[in-house]
C-alpha positions in Angstrom: 55.4 79.8 -28.5 58.1 78.1 -26.4 57.9 75.8 -23.5 59.2 77.8 -20.5 58.4 75.7 -17.5 57.4 72.1 -16.7 56.1 70.9 -13.3 55.6 67.3 -12.4 52.9 66.9 -9.8 52.1 63.5 -8.2 48.7 63.1 -6.6 47.3 60.3 -4.4 43.6 60.3 -3.8 42.2 57.6 -1.5 39.1 55.7 -2.7 36.7 53.0 -1.7 35.1 50.4 -3.9 33.1 48.3 -1.5 35.3 45.2 -1.4 38.5 44.0 0.2 41.6 45.8 -0.9 43.7 43.6 -3.2 47.2 43.7 -4.6 48.1 46.0 -7.4 51.7 45.4 -8.2 53.5 44.8 -4.9 51.0 46.7 -2.6 47.4 46.8 -1.8 45.6 49.4 -4.0 44.2 52.1 -1.7 44.7 55.4 -3.7 44.3 56.6 -7.2 47.8 57.9 -8.3 47.8 60.6 -10.9 50.9 62.1 -12.3 50.1 65.5 -13.6 52.3 67.2 -16.2 51.9 71.0 -16.1 53.5 72.8 -19.1 53.7 76.6 -19.2 54.6 78.5 -22.3 56.5 81.8 -22.6 53.1 83.4 -23.5 51.6 82.3 -20.2 49.3 79.5 -21.5 49.3 76.4 -19.3 48.5 72.9 -20.4 47.8 69.8 -18.3 48.6 66.2 -19.1 48.4 62.9 -17.3 51.0 60.1 -17.4 49.9 56.6 -16.3 51.2 56.1 -12.7 49.2 53.4 -10.9 51.6 52.1 -8.4 54.5 53.4 -10.5 54.5 56.9 -9.2 58.1 57.3 -8.2 59.4 55.6 -11.3 57.3 57.8 -13.6 58.2 60.9 -11.8 61.9 60.1 -12.0 61.6 59.5 -15.8 59.8 62.7 -16.3 62.0 64.9 -14.2 65.4 63.4 -15.1 64.9 62.3 -18.7 62.0 64.1 -20.3 61.7 67.6 -18.8 65.3 68.6 -19.7 64.4 67.9 -23.4 61.4 70.1 -23.3 62.5 73.5 -22.1 62.8 76.0 -25.0 61.1 73.7 -27.5 58.3 74.9 -29.7 55.0 74.0 -27.9 53.1 74.0 -31.2 55.3 71.3 -32.8 53.4 68.5 -31.0 54.0 65.7 -33.5 57.6 66.6 -34.0 58.3 66.7 -30.3 56.5 63.4 -29.8 58.7 61.8 -32.4 61.9 63.3 -31.0 61.2 62.2 -27.5 60.4 58.6 -28.6 63.6 58.6 -30.8 65.9 60.1 -28.2 64.7 57.8 -25.4 64.3 54.5 -27.4 67.5 53.1 -25.8 65.5 52.8 -22.5 62.7 50.9 -24.0 60.0 51.6 -26.6 57.2 50.6 -24.4 56.0 50.8 -20.8 57.0 53.7 -18.6 59.0 55.7 -21.2 55.9 56.0 -23.4 53.6 56.5 -20.3 55.7 59.6 -19.5 55.6 60.9 -23.0 51.9 60.5 -23.0 51.5 63.0 -20.2 53.6 65.6 -22.1 51.7 65.1 -25.3 48.3 65.5 -23.7 49.4 68.8 -22.1 50.6 70.1 -25.4 47.2 69.4 -27.0 45.6 71.2 -24.1 47.9 74.2 -24.9 47.0 74.0 -28.6 43.3 74.2 -27.9 43.7 77.1 -25.5 45.9 79.0 -28.0 43.3 78.5 -30.7 40.4 79.2 -28.3 38.6 76.0 -29.1 38.1 72.5 -27.5 40.6 69.8 -28.4 37.8 67.9 -30.2 37.6 70.8 -32.7 41.3 70.3 -33.5 40.6 66.6 -34.1 38.1 67.4 -36.8 35.0 68.3 -34.9 32.5 66.7 -32.6 30.8 63.9 -34.3 28.7 63.0 -31.2 28.4 65.0 -28.0 26.3 62.4 -26.2 28.8 59.7 -25.3 27.7 56.4 -23.8 29.6 55.2 -20.7 29.8 51.9 -19.0 30.3 51.0 -15.3 33.7 49.4 -14.8 33.6 47.4 -11.6 36.5 46.4 -9.4 37.4 42.8 -8.8 35.3 41.4 -5.9 35.7 37.6 -6.2 32.3 37.5 -4.5 29.1 36.7 -6.4 26.9 38.5 -4.0 28.9 41.7 -4.1 29.1 41.5 -7.9 25.3 41.2 -8.2 24.9 44.1 -5.8 27.3 46.4 -7.8 25.7 45.5 -11.0 22.3 46.4 -9.6 23.5 49.8 -8.2 25.2 50.6 -11.6 22.0 50.0 -13.4 20.1 52.0 -10.9 22.4 54.9 -11.6 21.7 54.8 -15.3 24.5 52.7 -16.8 23.3 50.5 -19.6 26.5 48.4 -19.8 28.6 46.7 -17.2 32.2 45.5 -17.1 33.5 43.0 -14.6 37.0 42.3 -13.5 36.5 38.7 -12.5 38.0 35.4 -13.4 35.3 33.1 -11.8 32.3 31.6 -13.5 30.1 32.1 -10.3 30.8 35.9 -10.4 30.0 36.2 -14.1 26.8 34.1 -13.6 25.7 36.4 -10.7 26.3 39.5 -12.9 24.1 38.1 -15.7 21.4 37.1 -13.3 21.4 40.5 -11.7 21.5 42.4 -15.0 19.0 40.3 -16.8 19.3 39.0 -20.4 19.5 42.3 -22.3 22.2 44.3 -20.5 25.6 44.0 -22.3 28.3 42.6 -19.9 32.0 42.6 -20.5 34.7 40.7 -18.6 38.2 42.0 -18.1 40.4 39.3 -16.7 43.8 41.1 -16.8 45.9 38.5 -18.5 45.7 35.5 -16.2 45.7 32.4 -18.4 47.6 30.3 -20.9 46.0 30.0 -24.3 44.5 26.6 -23.4 43.2 27.9 -20.1 41.7 30.9 -21.8 39.8 28.8 -24.3 38.4 26.6 -21.5 37.3 29.7 -19.6 35.9 31.4 -22.7 33.7 28.3 -23.2 32.5 28.4 -19.6 31.7 32.1 -19.9 29.9 31.7 -23.2 26.4 30.9 -21.8 26.4 34.3 -20.2 26.5 36.1 -23.5 29.5 38.5 -23.1 29.9 41.5 -25.3 33.6 40.9 -25.1 36.3 39.0 -23.1 39.2 41.3 -22.3 42.8 40.3 -22.1 42.4 36.6 -21.2 46.0 35.5 -22.2 49.4 36.2 -20.7 51.5 37.7 -22.1 49.2 40.4 -23.4 51.3 40.8 -26.6 50.8 37.2 -27.6 48.6 38.4 -30.5 48.8 35.1 -32.4 47.2 33.2 -29.4 44.6 35.9 -29.0 43.6 35.6 -32.6 43.4 31.8 -32.4 41.2 32.1 -29.3 39.0 34.6 -31.0 38.6 32.3 -34.0 38.2 29.0 -32.1 35.8 30.2 -29.4 33.7 32.6 -31.4 34.0 35.0 -28.5 34.7 38.7 -29.2 38.1 39.7 -27.8 39.1 43.1 -26.5 42.7 44.1 -25.7 45.1 47.0 -25.9 45.4 48.7 -22.5 48.9 47.2 -22.1 50.0 48.1 -25.6 52.0 51.2 -26.5 52.4 53.1 -29.7 50.6 52.5 -33.0 53.2 49.9 -33.9 52.0 47.4 -31.3 48.4 48.0 -32.4 49.4 47.5 -36.0 50.7 44.0 -35.1 47.7 43.3 -33.0 45.2 44.2 -35.7 47.3 42.5 -38.4 47.1 39.2 -36.4 43.3 39.5 -36.2 43.7 39.4 -32.4 40.8 41.8 -31.4 37.3 42.7 -32.1 37.7 45.8 -30.0 41.0 47.8 -29.8 41.5 49.5 -26.4 44.2 52.2 -26.5 44.8 54.2 -23.3 45.7 57.8 -24.1 47.8 58.0 -20.9 49.8 54.9 -21.9 50.1 54.7 -25.7 51.9 58.0 -26.3 49.1 60.6 -25.8 46.6 62.1 -28.2 49.1 62.1 -31.1 49.7 58.3 -31.0 46.1 57.6 -30.2 45.0 59.2 -33.5 47.3 56.9 -35.5 45.7 53.9 -33.7 42.2 55.2 -34.4 43.1 55.4 -38.2 44.5 51.8 -38.1 41.4 50.5 -36.4 39.0 52.3 -38.9 41.0 51.1 -41.9 40.9 47.5 -40.7 37.3 47.3 -39.5 38.1 47.1 -35.8 36.0 49.0 -33.3 37.9 51.4 -31.2 37.0 51.1 -27.5 39.2 53.4 -25.4 40.6 52.2 -22.0 40.0 55.1 -19.6 39.8 54.2 -15.8 41.2 57.6 -14.9 39.9 60.9 -13.5 42.6 63.3 -14.6 43.5 65.0 -18.0 43.7 61.6 -19.6 40.0 61.1 -19.0 39.2 64.5 -20.5 41.4 63.6 -23.5 39.5 60.4 -23.9 36.2 62.2 -24.1 37.5 64.5 -26.9 39.0 61.6 -28.8 35.9 59.5 -28.6 33.6 62.4 -29.6 35.7 62.9 -32.8 35.2 59.2 -33.9 32.9 58.5 -36.7 31.9 55.4 -34.8 32.5 56.2 -31.2 33.0 53.4 -28.7 31.8 53.4 -25.1 33.6 55.4 -22.4 34.9 53.5 -19.3 33.9 54.8 -15.9 35.7 53.4 -12.8 32.9 52.5 -10.4 34.3 53.7 -7.1 34.0 56.4 -4.5 36.9 58.9 -4.4 37.7 61.4 -1.6 38.1 64.1 -4.2 38.2 64.7 -7.9 40.3 67.2 -9.9 37.1 68.3 -11.7 34.5 67.9 -9.0 31.2 66.5 -10.4 31.7 68.0 -13.8 32.9 64.8 -15.4 30.5 62.5 -13.5 28.2 60.7 -16.0 24.5 61.5 -16.0 22.4 58.4 -16.6 25.5 56.7 -17.9 26.3 59.4 -20.4 28.8 62.2 -20.9 29.0 65.5 -22.8 32.4 66.7 -24.0 33.7 69.7 -22.1 33.2 72.8 -24.3 35.9 75.1 -22.9 39.2 75.7 -24.8 41.8 72.9 -24.7 40.7 69.9 -22.6 37.8 72.0 -21.5 38.1 72.1 -17.7 40.8 73.3 -15.4 41.9 71.1 -12.5 40.9 72.2 -9.0 43.9 73.9 -7.3 42.7 73.0 -3.9 42.5 69.3 -4.8 46.1 69.5 -6.1 47.2 71.2 -2.9 45.4 68.7 -0.6 46.4 65.5 -2.4 49.9 66.3 -3.7 52.4 63.7 -2.6 55.0 65.5 -0.6 57.6 62.7 -0.2 57.9 61.8 -3.9 
């Protein structure tokens, strides 16, 4: 079964989150950018993948179309691990991490979708079987920098059935408001997106400590300063989560070796796809680190996250971006019910993207 055709399809779906738009990269963040990778085989089977493309749409599309796609045509679609290795090896001159690996991630996910469809089974079956079909999700709020808005979003998340809440705040007042709104028994996590020096991070960890966080996420810049993360974790006694900015199992090996994290957070659309994610899963399990996937996406990468999580002996929680989208590739079929998910049971990733959504939201000027 050979790869006959590859299409790169950029989407931009507007969204609202109930706060003031804020900068993401160099521009205000107003749309969810999804870079679909559509791979068709000579047998007619089509697989869908998802390369991370938030505010990097043109760059990722260029990498895929000019550097990756020419290396795919005619290759054996069933040789997923071998193709992943060759892509990484042949493109290493341009960087082992970041956008090169993001692009490869989209290809890898699409090939796993093809593998499941060829076998007539869900991807989770190819990963060893579904350990748990009832997956627990958490509401991942945007950054509001407004205690009243934070309290309101926490309450609405709880009212919709979520039992865990993640904030994207860096202020004590916002964290305090979330705890007051949630009450004492709801787990709260805080993702700070790498803002502080190690000294500043320790000071803030101590200020947040009275609010009983389940974890403090990426408190230090740069995110690959695993030694400082490990020291913060040891000195503060606060559980640390990190990994959304890490690529490949090698970075996670160094992270785990340093003792940097309580929770490892690989993103399937960024680490190298399902193939690389499985290596990270094994590393975490062998070293007593809880896997906690990073998944604020709504495309094939989110479906892949469900399959990967369901195959874990000790599954983590599934992240759900708490926002309102104009449209979704999968309609309401991936929307959590009372904060929980079931794994799509169709072959491959389990659900096909809506062709009308692709038509309506495809970026024409990319």
